[in-house]
N, C-alpha and C positions, 0 to 999 in steps of 0.2 A: 504493500500500500504506500509506504514512504517513498519507494522508488518511483511509483507511478505519479505521485504528487510532484516529485522533483522534476521528472520529465515534463509534466504539464507546465510547471513554472518556467522551465527552460524554453519550451515551445512558445509560451506567451511572450516572454522577453524577446525572442527572435522575431516574432510577428511585429511587436512594437518598434523594434529597431528598423525593420524594413518598411513599415508603414506607420509613421508617427501620427499620433492622435491629434486632431485639430485642437488647438488651445493648450496643448501640453507644454510644460516648461522645458527648456533645453539645459542639460547639465553642462558643467564647466568643461572646457577643453584642457588639454595638458599644457598648453602654452602659457607663458607668464602673462602675456597680453594678447588679445584677439578681437576681431570684429567681423561681422557679416553685414554687408551693405547691399541694398538694392541699387543696381547700376542706373536704372532709368531716373529714379527720384532722389537717390542719395539717402533714402531712409535707412537708419540703422536698425537692423532686425535683431541683432545680438551683439553684445560687447562685454569684454572683460578687461578692465583697466585700459581702455582704448586710447586714452589721452596721456598715458604715461610715457615720458621720453625714454627711448631705448636705443641701443646700438642696432643697426639694421643690416649690416654686412652687404651682400651682393644684390639685394633687392633695390639698392641704390641705383642700379643700372637701368631701372625703368625710367628714371629721370634722364639719365645719359642717353638712352635710346630715343625718347620722344623729342629731346632737343636736337639730336642728330637728324631725325626724320623731318622735323619742322624747318631745319636749316635750308632745305631745298638743294642739298649738295650730295644726295645719295649716289648720283651717277659720277661723281668726281673721283679721281684717283688720289689715294693717300700714300705719301712716302713715309714708311715706318722709321721712327727714330730709335736711337740707342736707349733713350729713357723708357720708351714703350716696351722694347724687347726685354729689358732687365727689370721690369715690374715683377714683384714677387707674387706668389700665389697661383691660382688657376690661370691657365694660359691656352691660347690657340696656336702657340709656337710660331709667331711671326718672326721674320728675319730682318735684321737691320738693313735699311735701304730698299727693301722690296716695295713694289707698288701694288696696292690692293684697293679695290673699289670700296667706298665708304659703306655702301649697302651691305657688302659682305662682312665688313667689320661689325655692323650692327647685328647681323645674324650670329656671328661668333660671340658677340657680347651677350646676347640673350639666350642662345641655346647652350653654349659651353661656358658661359660666365667668364670669358677671357679678360683678365685684368690688363694684359698687353693691348687688347683691342680697345678697352676703355680709355687708356692713355693716348693711343693713336687717334681715336675719335676726338678726344678733348683738344689735342694739339691742332688738329685740322679745323675743327669747327670754331673753337674759341681762341685760336692763335697761340694758346699755351694752356697748360693744365689749370693754372691760376685764373686765366681769363674765362675758361669754361666753367669753373666753380662759381664765378660771379654770375654767369648765365643761369646756373642751376638754382642758386638762391633767389635770383630775380624771378624765375618761373615759379618757384615755390610760393613766393608772396603773391604773385599774380593769380594763382589758382586757389588760394586760401589755405595753404599749409602753414598754419600759425605756430606750430610747435616743432619745427624742423630746421636743421642747419646742416648744410653740406660743406665738406672740406676736401673732397676728392671725387673722382668720377666712377670709382669702383667699389667702395665700401670697406676697404681694408682698415684695420685699427691703427692707422698711423697718425690720427689726430683725435684729440679729446672732444673737439667741438663738431663731431659728425654724428648726428642722431635724428630720429624722427619718432612718430607714434603710429600705432596700428590705424588710427583714424586718418591721419595725414596720408599714409601710404594708400589707404583706400580711396581718398580724394584724388591722389595722383593717378591711380589706376583708372578711376572713373573718367578722368580727363583724357588719359592716353587711349582708352578704349573707344573714344569718339573718332580716332584716327584710323582709317582703313588700313594703312600700311603697317601701323603698329599692331593692329589686330592680327594681320596676316603673319607677321614675324613672330609674335609671341605665341601663336598657336601652331607654328611649324614644327613637325616632329623630326625631320631630317633636312639638312641643307648642304649642297655641294658648292665649293668655292675653288677657284683656280689655285694651283700650287706651282709657284714659279720654277722650282728646281726639280720637280718630279714629273713623271709621265701621267700620273693619276691626280685627280682632284682631291682636295680636302673634303672630308665627310664629317659633318657635325651633327650628332644626335642630341636632341633636347634632353637636358637633365631633369626636366619637370615630369616626374613619373605619373602624375595625375592624368596626363594626356593619353596614357595607355591603361591606367588603372580605373579611371572613372569616366563612364561613357558620355557625360555631359560637360566634361572639361573643355575649355576653349583656349586656355593659355595661362601665362603667369611667369613668375621668376623665383628661382631658388636662391638661398644664401646661407653662408656659414663662415664664421670666424671663431677663434677660440674665446673671444670675449662676448661676441653677440650670440653665440650658439646658433641653432638652426632658425632661420627665418624663411618665411614663404608667403608669397602673394599668388593667388590663383583666381581664375574666373570660370564660370560655368553658365550654360544656357539650357533651359528646358522649356519647350513650348513658348518660345519668344520671351521668356522671363529670364533676365540676366542678373547674376549675383557676383559679388566680389568678396573674397575671404582673405584675411591677413592674420598671420600668427607671428609673434616675435618671441624668441627663446622657447620654441615648441619642440620638445623631444619626440613627440609622436605626431608631427605636423601633417603627414599624408592622411592619416585617419581623422585627425582634427578637422581637416578641410572637407573630407567626404561626409563626415557626420554633420557639419554645419550646413553644407549644401542640401543634404537629404532633409534635414529639419526645415530649412528655409523654404524649399520647394513644397514640402508637405504642409506647412503652416500658412503660407501666404499665396494668394492668387493676385497676379498683376491685372488690375481692373481698369477699364477705360471709364473714368469717373465723368469726364467731359469730352464730348465729341466736337470737333471743329464744325462750324456751320452757323446757321441762324439760331439765335436764342429766342425761342418761341414763347417763353413764359413771361414776357414783359408786357404789361398792360398800358403803360404810358402811350398816349396817342401819337406823340411825335416819334418815339422810338420803335413802336410796335412793328414787328416783322422786318426791321431794318438794322438790327444790331447783330453783329457776327463775332464769333471767336475763331481765330485763324489756325489754331492747332489743338490737338487732343491733349488731354491731361490724364496720364496713367499713374497709378499708385498701387503699391502692394498692400493688401488688406487681408486680415483673417475673416472668417465667416461671421464672427461675432461683431466685427467692426463695421460691417457693411451698412448696418442700420444707423450708425453714428455719424455718417457723412452729412454735412450741411453745406449748401452752396449759397452764398450771398452776393448780391449785385449792387454796385454803386455806380450811378450815372451822373454826368454833369447836367445841371439844370439847363434845359433848352433856352436859347436866347433868341429874341425876335429877329435879330440881324441875320441869324442863320438862314431864315426863310427867304431873305432878300438876296443874299449872295451865294446861298447854297453851300456854304463852307461850315462844316462841323469839325470841331477839334478832333485830332487823332493822336492817341486813343480818346474815346469819348467816355470811358469809364473802366471799371475793372470787375472781374469776377473772382471772388475769394472762396477757396475751398477749405473747409474746417473739418477737423476730426476731433471729437470730444472737446470742442472749444479751442483747439489749437490750430493756428493757421498752418496748413501744409502746402499751400501753393496759391499763386495768383496769376490770372491771365488777363491781358489787356483786351478791351472791347472796342470794336470799330463800327462806325456808321456806314451803311451801304444803302444809299438812297435809291439806287437802280433796282435793288431787289433781285439781282441776277445771280446771286450765290445759291448754289444748290441747297435746298433746305434739308437738313438732317435732324434726326432726333439728337438733341445736343447734349444729353447726358445718358449714361448707360442705364441698364435696367436694374440698378441697385434698388431693391424694394424700399419704398417709403422715403426716398431721397427728398430732403426738405429744401425748398427754394424760397428765399425771402428777398424782398426788395428793401434795401436800406435807403429810402427816400431818394432825393436828388440833391446834390450839394454843388454849390457854385464853384468850389475848388476841386471837384472830382474826388 
């Protein structure tokens, strides 16, 4: 009898692992700090010390890669310096003086985590390693990485002021994943690059084991130093729902990420809260049937949260002069999406006097979605 009960408990535990119950809490990961973020909205679905400053090792190279890609120089030839060749740690075994395409260097950087590639990229794009580091910190501030400082392009522990947080690295990855070239490189399993002194090409296999271990994996970057320990950024997509996972100092990071992704996809559905098109629920005579929203608004929600969405509209009070010259301010108002009283997004509203925009049902079929008009205000 005891044996049967034990087997039953094991069976139930296995079922729950494979099929997480909606609303169930997620247990802590092995990593010292971690985060699971929805890529579309930036909503944090799970976090563990996500704003704690930590050493990040080679996931630094996500920043190096996106700056190189955005430089517009991927087709340029890079002459490899002595400094690049003699960079310590992981390497793609570049040779001093050889010429190699910048694009191939970015593949070597992301797939094999080449520190020599990182320095070669930095020198070519930034003019020097120090100049490139300036670009890295500039980009970090630009995209909202408020608790990060970069001191090199590879993540080696050669500076004390080189750190980030799980949250900031998720923000960086969210930004990078908007770039088609980055997505392609980060998700590549194998890349071949010319080898100047051999008859065969270099072959680089991606160190990110999730690309073969987890069916919904789309890319990411591994990292390790003695001080940072294991670091990992990864992305996954299932049914057009895209998630980002980051772990810092994670001894069991592969399983941490798979567990976070399974939980995230099991708990949250990416819903279209607002559809682009005509906002049909406006009663004001001037605006009725002529106010549009130009893009969809998607947001991850649990089944219990669907009833808690509220959409409010603010419109500029119509002015008599608008009727004379036909000019209505753009935007003419805004649509505010709330979840449990918290603002989760805003969309600008525009006036379309011609009425030639295809009319669509402007919010999804989330039952009992509440729409309210917040008067009209002269300042919008």
